[in-house]
C-alpha positions in Angstrom: 18.8 -3.7 11.8 16.4 -0.6 11.1 16.4 1.1 7.7 14.7 3.7 6.4 13.2 4.2 2.7 12.2 7.8 1.3 10.1 7.9 -2.0 9.7 10.4 -4.5 8.0 13.0 -2.0 11.0 13.5 0.1 10.8 16.4 2.6 7.7 15.2 4.0 8.1 13.8 7.8 7.9 10.0 7.1 9.4 7.0 5.4 8.1 5.4 2.2 8.8 2.4 4.2 10.8 1.0 7.3 12.8 -2.2 7.5 13.1 -3.5 11.1 14.6 -7.0 11.2 12.8 -8.8 8.8 9.6 -7.1 8.7 8.8 -4.0 6.4 6.2 -1.5 7.3 4.9 0.8 4.7 3.7 4.1 4.9 0.0 4.5 4.1 -0.4 4.8 -0.1 -3.2 6.5 -1.9 -3.9 5.9 -5.6 -2.4 8.8 -7.9 0.1 8.5 -10.4 3.2 10.3 -10.8 1.7 13.5 -12.2 -0.5 13.6 -9.0 -3.9 12.4 -11.1 -6.3 10.1 -9.3 -8.4 8.0 -11.5 -11.9 7.8 -11.3 -12.2 4.4 -10.9 -11.6 2.8 -7.7 -9.9 -0.5 -8.8 -7.5 1.5 -10.9 -6.8 3.4 -7.6 -5.8 0.2 -6.0 -3.7 -0.7 -8.7 -1.5 2.4 -8.2 -1.4 1.8 -4.5 -0.2 -2.1 -5.2 2.6 -0.6 -7.6 3.7 1.8 -4.8 4.0 -1.1 -2.4 5.6 -3.4 -4.7 8.2 -1.1 -5.3 8.8 0.0 -1.9 8.6 -3.4 -0.8 11.2 -4.9 -3.0 13.7 -2.1 -2.1 13.4 -3.1 1.3 13.9 -6.8 0.5 10.2 -8.0 0.5 7.6 -8.6 -2.0 3.8 -8.4 -2.8 4.0 -12.3 -2.2 5.5 -11.7 1.2 3.0 -9.6 2.4 1.6 -10.6 6.2 -0.8 -7.9 6.7 -2.8 -5.0 5.1 -4.7 -1.9 6.5 -7.3 -0.5 4.6 -9.0 2.6 4.8 -12.2 3.4 2.8 -14.1 6.3 2.5 -17.4 4.2 1.8 -17.4 0.7 2.6 -20.7 -0.1 1.0 -19.9 1.4 -2.5 -16.2 0.3 -2.5 -15.9 -3.3 -0.5 -16.6 -5.5 -3.5 -14.3 -3.5 -5.6 -11.6 -3.8 -3.0 -12.0 -7.8 -2.8 -11.7 -7.7 -6.9 -8.6 -5.8 -6.5 -7.1 -8.0 -3.9 -8.0 -11.0 -6.0 -5.6 -9.7 -8.6 -2.9 -9.3 -6.4 -3.2 -11.9 -3.7 -5.0 -15.0 -5.6 -3.2 -17.7 -3.9 -2.2 -16.5 -0.7 -4.3 -13.4 0.7 -2.7 -11.5 3.7 -4.7 -10.7 7.0 -6.4 -7.7 6.5 -8.1 -4.9 8.4 -10.7 -2.5 6.6 -12.2 0.3 8.4 -14.2 3.3 7.2 -12.9 6.8 7.4 -14.2 10.3 7.0 -11.8 11.2 4.0 -8.4 11.4 2.9 -6.2 14.1 1.8 -8.0 15.0 -1.4 -11.9 14.1 -2.3 -11.2 12.1 -5.2 -9.1 9.4 -3.2 -11.2 6.9 -2.1 -8.7 4.2 -0.4 -5.4 4.4 1.4 -3.3 1.1 2.2 -0.5 0.2 4.4 1.7 -2.8 4.3 3.4 -5.2 6.3 5.6 -7.6 4.4 8.4 -10.4 5.5 11.9 -9.3 4.2 13.4 -12.6 3.1 16.4 -11.0 1.4 18.7 -8.3 1.7 17.4 -4.4 0.8 18.6 -3.0 -2.4 19.6 0.4 -1.3 
């Protein structure tokens, strides 16, 4: 089974999440709110990302508790790695997923400091 889930920014040439069998792969999410505003605080950007991931994983039959791995892209590891660890502890305190963290030159706008892509296990049927 392959099912694609689109997000509020439909019209772009990608899916917000794709379920393939019992795995859900998300797009890369950055930390901006529904009005397109990016918080200055790094952990707040992470919280917005986790909320987007939660919504899309749940639509596809998974959850943050079932995240298997996360790819993280940081614009400055020296500055933000400790804050990233703190944000992960908020969400994945009991059972952290596998994680890859790489530093990149930049994201779609200079105020964005982090992007994350998730893979989750789908233990139930998709909601749409």
